[in-house]
C-alpha positions as CSV (number, residue, x, y, z in Angstrom):
1,M,-193.3,-137.4,-138.6
2,N,-189.5,-137.8,-139.0
3,L,-188.6,-140.1,-135.6
4,P,-185.3,-140.0,-134.7
5,L,-182.6,-141.7,-136.6
6,G,-181.0,-144.8,-135.0
7,Y,-184.3,-146.4,-133.3
8,L,-185.6,-149.6,-134.1
9,Y,-189.1,-150.4,-131.7
10,S,-191.4,-153.7,-132.0
11,A,-194.6,-155.1,-129.9
12,T,-195.9,-158.6,-129.8
13,Y,-198.2,-161.1,-127.4
14,A,-196.9,-162.7,-124.8
15,G,-199.9,-164.1,-123.2
16,I,-199.2,-161.5,-120.4
17,R,-202.9,-159.7,-120.8
18,Q,-206.0,-161.7,-120.7
19,A,-207.0,-159.9,-123.7
20,E,-205.3,-161.0,-126.9
21,K,-203.5,-158.2,-127.8
22,D,-200.0,-156.7,-127.8
23,D,-199.0,-156.4,-124.4
24,L,-195.1,-156.5,-124.4
25,A,-192.7,-153.2,-126.6
26,L,-189.0,-153.0,-127.5
27,I,-187.1,-150.0,-128.2
28,V,-183.6,-150.9,-129.3
29,T,-180.6,-148.2,-130.4
30,G,-178.6,-149.2,-133.5
31,L,-175.5,-147.2,-131.3
32,P,-175.9,-146.7,-127.0
33,A,-177.4,-144.1,-126.1
34,N,-176.8,-142.0,-123.1
35,A,-179.5,-141.7,-121.0
36,A,-181.3,-140.5,-118.0
37,A,-184.4,-141.5,-115.7
38,V,-186.2,-140.6,-113.2
39,F,-188.6,-143.1,-111.6
40,T,-191.2,-143.3,-109.0
41,Q,-191.4,-141.8,-105.4
42,N,-193.8,-144.1,-104.0
43,R,-191.4,-146.4,-101.1
44,V,-193.7,-149.0,-103.1
45,Q,-191.9,-149.6,-106.1
46,A,-192.1,-152.1,-109.0
47,A,-189.5,-154.1,-109.5
48,P,-188.5,-152.7,-112.4
49,V,-187.9,-149.7,-111.4
50,R,-185.5,-151.1,-108.9
51,L,-183.6,-152.9,-111.7
52,S,-183.2,-149.6,-114.3
53,R,-182.3,-147.6,-111.5
54,R,-179.1,-150.4,-111.1
55,N,-178.5,-150.2,-114.4
56,L,-178.0,-146.9,-115.3
57,K,-175.9,-146.7,-112.4
58,R,-173.5,-149.3,-113.3
59,S,-173.7,-148.8,-117.3
60,G,-172.5,-145.0,-116.3
61,G,-176.0,-143.9,-118.2
62,L,-176.0,-146.1,-121.3
63,A,-178.7,-147.9,-122.4
64,G,-178.9,-150.1,-125.8
65,A,-182.4,-151.3,-125.1
66,I,-185.8,-150.2,-123.2
67,L,-188.2,-153.9,-122.9
68,M,-191.8,-152.8,-121.9
69,N,-194.9,-155.0,-120.8
70,A,-198.4,-154.0,-119.9
71,G,-200.5,-156.6,-118.1
72,N,-198.8,-157.2,-115.0
73,A,-196.9,-154.0,-112.9
74,N,-194.7,-157.5,-112.0
75,C,-195.0,-155.4,-108.1
76,A,-195.4,-156.8,-104.4
77,T,-194.8,-160.2,-105.9
78,R,-192.3,-163.3,-104.1
79,T,-190.2,-163.5,-107.4
80,G,-190.9,-159.8,-109.1
81,D,-186.8,-159.1,-109.2
82,R,-186.0,-162.4,-110.5
83,V,-188.5,-162.0,-113.1
84,A,-187.2,-158.1,-113.9
85,L,-183.5,-160.0,-114.3
86,A,-184.1,-163.1,-116.6
87,T,-186.1,-161.1,-119.1
88,S,-183.5,-158.1,-118.9
89,K,-180.4,-160.8,-119.6
90,A,-182.5,-162.3,-121.9
91,T,-183.4,-159.4,-124.0
92,A,-179.7,-158.5,-123.6
93,K,-178.3,-161.8,-124.9
94,L,-180.1,-161.9,-127.7
95,L,-179.7,-158.2,-128.9
96,R,-175.8,-158.8,-127.8
97,L,-176.2,-156.1,-125.6
98,P,-173.9,-155.7,-122.0
99,A,-176.8,-156.5,-119.5
100,D,-176.8,-153.5,-117.8
101,Q,-178.0,-151.7,-120.9
102,V,-181.0,-153.1,-120.8
103,L,-184.0,-151.0,-119.3
104,T,-187.0,-152.5,-117.6
105,A,-190.9,-150.8,-117.1
106,S,-194.0,-152.7,-116.3
107,T,-197.4,-151.4,-116.2
108,G,-200.7,-153.1,-115.6
109,V,-201.8,-155.2,-112.4
110,I,-200.1,-155.4,-108.4
111,G,-199.5,-158.3,-106.6
112,V,-199.9,-160.6,-109.4
113,E,-196.6,-162.8,-109.3
114,M,-195.4,-162.7,-113.2
115,D,-194.3,-165.6,-115.6
116,P,-191.1,-164.8,-117.0
117,V,-191.2,-167.5,-119.5
118,K,-193.8,-166.2,-121.3
119,I,-191.8,-163.1,-122.3
120,V,-188.3,-164.9,-122.7
121,D,-190.6,-167.6,-125.4
122,A,-192.3,-163.7,-127.0
123,L,-188.6,-162.5,-127.4
124,P,-187.5,-163.8,-130.3
125,R,-190.4,-162.9,-132.4
126,L,-190.5,-159.4,-130.6
127,I,-186.5,-159.2,-131.2
128,A,-186.9,-159.9,-134.7
129,G,-190.4,-157.6,-135.6
130,L,-187.8,-154.6,-134.6
131,H,-188.2,-152.0,-137.2
132,A,-188.1,-148.6,-137.7
133,D,-191.7,-147.5,-138.6
134,R,-193.1,-149.3,-135.3
135,F,-193.0,-146.4,-133.0
136,D,-196.7,-146.2,-132.7
137,D,-196.9,-150.6,-131.8
138,A,-194.7,-150.4,-129.2
139,A,-196.5,-147.4,-128.2
140,R,-200.1,-148.9,-128.4
141,A,-198.4,-152.4,-126.9
142,I,-197.8,-150.5,-123.3
143,M,-201.7,-149.0,-123.3
144,T,-204.0,-150.2,-120.2
145,T,-207.1,-148.1,-119.6
146,D,-205.9,-145.6,-121.8
147,L,-208.0,-145.0,-125.0
148,V,-206.0,-143.7,-127.6
149,P,-202.4,-144.2,-127.6
150,K,-200.3,-141.0,-126.4
151,T,-197.5,-140.0,-129.0
152,A,-195.7,-136.4,-129.6
153,F,-192.8,-135.1,-131.6
154,A,-190.6,-132.4,-132.6
155,E,-187.5,-131.5,-135.0
156,I,-184.9,-128.6,-134.6
157,G,-183.2,-127.2,-137.6
158,L,-179.3,-126.2,-136.1
159,R,-176.5,-124.7,-137.4
160,R,-174.9,-128.4,-137.8
161,G,-177.9,-130.0,-139.0
162,A,-181.6,-131.3,-138.1
163,V,-182.3,-133.2,-135.1
164,R,-185.5,-134.9,-134.0
165,I,-187.8,-136.0,-131.0
166,A,-190.2,-138.2,-130.0
167,G,-191.7,-139.6,-126.9
168,M,-195.1,-142.1,-126.5
169,T,-196.4,-143.0,-123.3
170,K,-199.1,-144.5,-121.1
171,G,-201.5,-143.5,-118.3
172,S,-205.1,-143.0,-117.1
173,G,-205.7,-143.5,-113.6
174,M,-203.1,-143.9,-110.8
175,I,-201.5,-140.6,-112.1
176,Q,-200.1,-138.3,-110.0
177,P,-196.5,-138.7,-111.1
178,R,-194.2,-136.7,-108.1
179,M,-190.9,-138.7,-110.1
180,A,-189.6,-138.4,-109.5
181,T,-197.9,-142.7,-112.5
182,T,-197.6,-143.6,-115.6
183,L,-194.5,-144.8,-118.7
184,G,-192.8,-142.5,-120.5
185,F,-190.5,-142.6,-123.1
186,V,-187.8,-140.2,-124.7
187,V,-185.4,-140.5,-127.5
188,T,-183.6,-138.2,-129.8
189,D,-180.6,-138.3,-132.0
190,A,-179.0,-135.6,-131.3
191,Q,-175.5,-136.0,-129.5
192,I,-176.0,-134.7,-126.0
193,P,-174.1,-135.8,-122.9
194,V,-174.9,-138.0,-120.2
195,A,-175.0,-135.0,-117.9
196,Q,-176.7,-133.0,-119.5
197,L,-179.2,-135.0,-120.6
198,R,-180.0,-135.4,-116.9
199,A,-180.4,-132.4,-116.5
200,I,-183.0,-131.7,-118.7
201,L,-184.5,-134.6,-117.7
202,K,-184.7,-133.0,-114.5
203,R,-185.9,-129.7,-115.1
204,G,-188.4,-131.1,-118.1
205,V,-189.9,-133.6,-115.6
206,E,-191.0,-130.2,-112.9
207,R,-193.0,-128.7,-115.9
208,S,-194.4,-131.3,-117.3
209,Y,-195.1,-135.5,-116.0
210,N,-195.1,-133.1,-112.3
211,R,-197.8,-130.8,-113.2
212,I,-200.5,-133.6,-113.8
213,S,-202.7,-135.2,-111.5
214,V,-206.2,-137.3,-112.5
215,D,-206.7,-138.9,-109.3
216,G,-203.8,-138.1,-106.5
217,D,-202.5,-141.6,-106.6
218,T,-199.0,-142.4,-107.8
219,S,-198.5,-145.8,-109.1
220,T,-195.4,-147.8,-108.1
221,N,-194.1,-148.5,-111.5
222,D,-193.5,-144.7,-112.5
223,T,-190.7,-144.5,-115.4
224,L,-189.5,-142.2,-117.3
225,A,-186.8,-142.7,-119.6
226,L,-184.8,-139.6,-122.1
227,L,-183.0,-141.5,-124.3
228,A,-180.4,-139.4,-127.2
229,N,-177.8,-141.9,-129.1
230,G,-176.2,-139.5,-131.6
231,A,-177.3,-141.0,-134.4
232,S,-178.0,-137.4,-136.4
233,G,-174.5,-136.8,-136.0
234,V,-175.3,-133.2,-134.6
235,R,-174.1,-131.8,-131.3
236,P,-176.0,-128.5,-130.0
237,D,-173.1,-125.8,-129.3
238,P,-174.4,-124.3,-126.1
239,R,-175.9,-121.6,-127.4
240,E,-178.3,-124.1,-129.1
241,M,-178.6,-125.9,-126.1
242,P,-181.7,-124.4,-124.6
243,L,-183.5,-124.5,-127.6
244,V,-183.0,-128.7,-127.5
245,E,-184.1,-128.5,-123.7
246,E,-187.5,-126.5,-124.7
247,R,-188.3,-129.2,-126.8
248,I,-187.6,-131.8,-125.4
249,T,-189.4,-130.1,-122.2
250,D,-192.4,-129.8,-125.0
251,V,-192.7,-133.0,-126.5
252,M,-193.0,-134.7,-122.6
253,A,-195.7,-131.5,-121.4
254,A,-197.0,-132.7,-124.6
255,L,-197.5,-136.3,-123.5
256,A,-198.1,-135.5,-119.9
257,Q,-200.8,-133.3,-121.0
258,A,-202.2,-136.7,-123.1
259,I,-202.6,-138.4,-120.0
260,A,-204.4,-135.9,-118.5
261,R,-207.1,-135.6,-121.1
262,D,-207.2,-139.2,-120.9
263,G,-208.1,-139.7,-117.8
264,E,-209.9,-142.5,-116.7
265,G,-213.8,-141.6,-117.3
266,A,-212.8,-138.2,-118.0
267,R,-215.3,-135.8,-120.5
268,K,-213.1,-132.7,-119.9
269,F,-209.7,-131.7,-119.5
270,V,-209.1,-128.9,-116.9
271,T,-206.2,-125.8,-117.0
272,I,-205.0,-124.6,-113.9
273,D,-203.6,-121.3,-113.7
274,V,-201.6,-119.9,-110.3
275,T,-200.4,-117.0,-110.1
276,G,-199.4,-114.3,-107.3
277,A,-198.1,-117.3,-105.0
278,P,-195.3,-116.7,-102.6
279,N,-192.7,-118.8,-104.8
280,N,-193.3,-121.2,-107.6
281,A,-193.4,-124.5,-105.7
282,A,-196.3,-122.8,-103.3
283,A,-198.2,-121.9,-106.8
284,V,-197.4,-125.8,-107.6
285,A,-198.4,-126.2,-104.1
286,M,-202.1,-124.4,-104.4
287,A,-202.7,-125.6,-108.1
288,R,-201.9,-129.0,-106.8
289,A,-204.6,-129.0,-104.3
290,I,-207.1,-127.7,-106.2
291,A,-206.3,-130.5,-109.1
292,N,-206.5,-132.9,-106.6
293,S,-209.9,-131.9,-104.8
294,P,-212.7,-134.3,-105.9
295,L,-215.2,-131.7,-105.0
296,V,-213.3,-129.2,-107.6
297,K,-213.4,-132.0,-109.8
298,T,-217.1,-133.5,-109.7
299,A,-218.2,-129.4,-109.9
300,I,-216.6,-129.0,-113.5
301,A,-218.0,-132.7,-114.8
302,G,-220.9,-130.8,-113.6
303,S,-220.3,-127.8,-115.1
304,D,-220.9,-126.4,-111.8
305,P,-219.5,-122.8,-111.6
306,N,-218.6,-123.4,-107.6
307,W,-215.8,-121.4,-107.0
308,G,-216.3,-121.8,-103.2
309,R,-214.2,-124.8,-103.8
310,V,-211.7,-124.2,-105.3
311,L,-211.0,-121.5,-103.2
312,S,-211.2,-123.8,-100.3
313,A,-208.6,-126.1,-102.2
314,A,-206.4,-123.6,-102.5
315,G,-206.5,-123.0,-99.0
316,N,-206.3,-126.2,-98.2
317,A,-202.6,-126.9,-99.8
318,G,-200.6,-125.4,-96.4
319,V,-199.5,-122.1,-98.4
320,A,-199.5,-119.0,-96.6
321,F,-201.9,-116.3,-98.7
322,D,-204.3,-113.7,-98.1
323,P,-207.6,-114.9,-99.0
324,A,-209.7,-111.6,-99.3
325,K,-206.6,-110.5,-102.3
326,T,-207.5,-113.6,-104.4
327,D,-209.8,-113.8,-107.2
328,V,-211.0,-117.1,-109.3
329,H,-211.5,-117.2,-112.5
330,M,-213.3,-119.9,-114.2
331,Q,-213.4,-120.2,-118.4
332,G,-212.5,-116.7,-118.4
333,V,-215.4,-115.4,-115.8
334,L,-214.5,-113.5,-112.7
335,V,-216.5,-115.6,-110.5
336,C,-214.5,-114.5,-106.8
337,R,-212.8,-111.0,-106.1
338,G,-211.0,-110.5,-103.0
339,G,-212.0,-114.3,-101.6
340,L,-216.1,-113.4,-101.8
341,A,-218.7,-113.7,-104.9
342,A,-218.5,-111.8,-107.8
343,P,-222.0,-110.9,-110.3
344,F,-221.7,-113.2,-113.1
345,S,-224.4,-115.0,-115.3
346,E,-224.9,-118.7,-113.4
347,S,-226.5,-119.9,-117.0
348,G,-223.8,-118.3,-118.5
349,L,-221.2,-120.1,-117.1
350,K,-222.5,-122.9,-116.8
351,A,-222.8,-123.1,-120.7
352,K,-218.9,-122.7,-120.9
353,L,-217.8,-125.0,-118.4
354,G,-219.8,-128.5,-120.5
355,A,-216.9,-127.4,-123.1
356,P,-214.4,-130.1,-123.6
357,D,-211.3,-127.7,-122.3
358,C,-212.2,-125.7,-118.9
359,E,-209.1,-123.2,-117.3
360,I,-209.6,-122.1,-113.4
361,R,-206.9,-119.3,-112.7
362,V,-206.2,-118.0,-109.4
363,T,-204.8,-114.7,-108.7
364,V,-203.6,-113.8,-105.1
365,R,-202.9,-109.7,-105.9
366,G,-199.6,-108.6,-103.6
367,K,-196.2,-108.9,-103.7
368,G,-196.1,-112.7,-104.7
369,K,-194.1,-113.9,-108.3
370,G,-194.8,-117.4,-108.0
371,S,-197.0,-118.9,-110.2
372,A,-197.4,-122.3,-111.6
373,R,-200.0,-124.3,-114.5
374,F,-201.3,-127.9,-113.5
375,W,-202.8,-129.9,-115.5
376,T,-205.8,-132.0,-114.5
377,C,-209.3,-133.6,-116.2
378,D,-213.2,-133.9,-114.3
379,L,-214.1,-136.8,-111.9
380,T,-217.5,-138.6,-113.3
381,E,-218.6,-142.2,-112.9
382,G,-217.0,-143.6,-115.2
383,Y,-213.6,-143.6,-113.1
384,I,-215.6,-145.7,-110.2
385,E,-216.5,-148.0,-113.1
386,I,-213.1,-148.5,-114.1
387,N,-211.7,-148.3,-111.0
388,A,-214.3,-150.9,-109.5
389,S,-213.4,-154.1,-111.5
390,Y,-210.0,-153.1,-113.0
391,R,-208.3,-157.0,-111.6
392,T,-211.6,-158.9,-112.7
């Protein structure tokens, strides 16, 4: 793994979590980075979301640092805006950055007041710990109910030299990022103008974070930021930009899939493909409806080839399609042809559905060209156990 040049990372315990493990993290770029971000579409938005959006606008799309905490969402509280502003300003002062070049992100329990002193007091040791090889420490520090840290990397050889991409994310529950439920940070040392960076992120998020769901809930804190500091000295030429965009999107897709794979209580990772819909947006709607169906997700958990639940969920997506021209495959096995049962081995397919990776494919035969791929997970008793005691 070759990390992008010019970035430093750190993590420490600030006392925000009850358990004594790192809960504060920092990403710093030696050169001010061009930055783009997308945020939650939930109308209830955390203070760090509001501040980061405002800072990006004021700075003209420049960022020098991202301050992240876990254990408290800093959302729906009386002091949230003051806490976000105080901690970001303290970070900016210690790093000698303009205040509007610090982005903030929080994750954790909603509705609990956060003590800014804990963060401010921890900042000197957090900054003292900055190092180029602490990427994984920062990735671990933002975990909440995640079982594993989630990272992804890429390197591209271009005509003027190599550029590198690295991403970290967190998320396991409250996941259906209609971003613009999760935090994600992708950094590259390529030289990419702000306008191009925004376009890359907007297109990429539609093929990655906006194609996952664990439980259909969109967080108040969703933040996905993309930074390009140019430290490689390499600016892709116009013919190379599609490849750079593809690799950035690949990193984002890998991070998004890791979230679905690590869904709270999940035992199975599910890929849903829809083809033949009237258009791509319709295909996405159908795939999302299948992914969010508790009946489909529990059937997968129980290795039950209940294709009727899949067809029903697709039909509940608000999309005009003909069920009589619709086929369903599960694990590559045709279970429904033209909206009716197809012959298959129940026991054989049940065994195949016991695998950790499952696939559902819905095909509408006709003139429709819309297609979409979506990722989710099964729904087990573990999800209930985790979320029934999340605050306590």
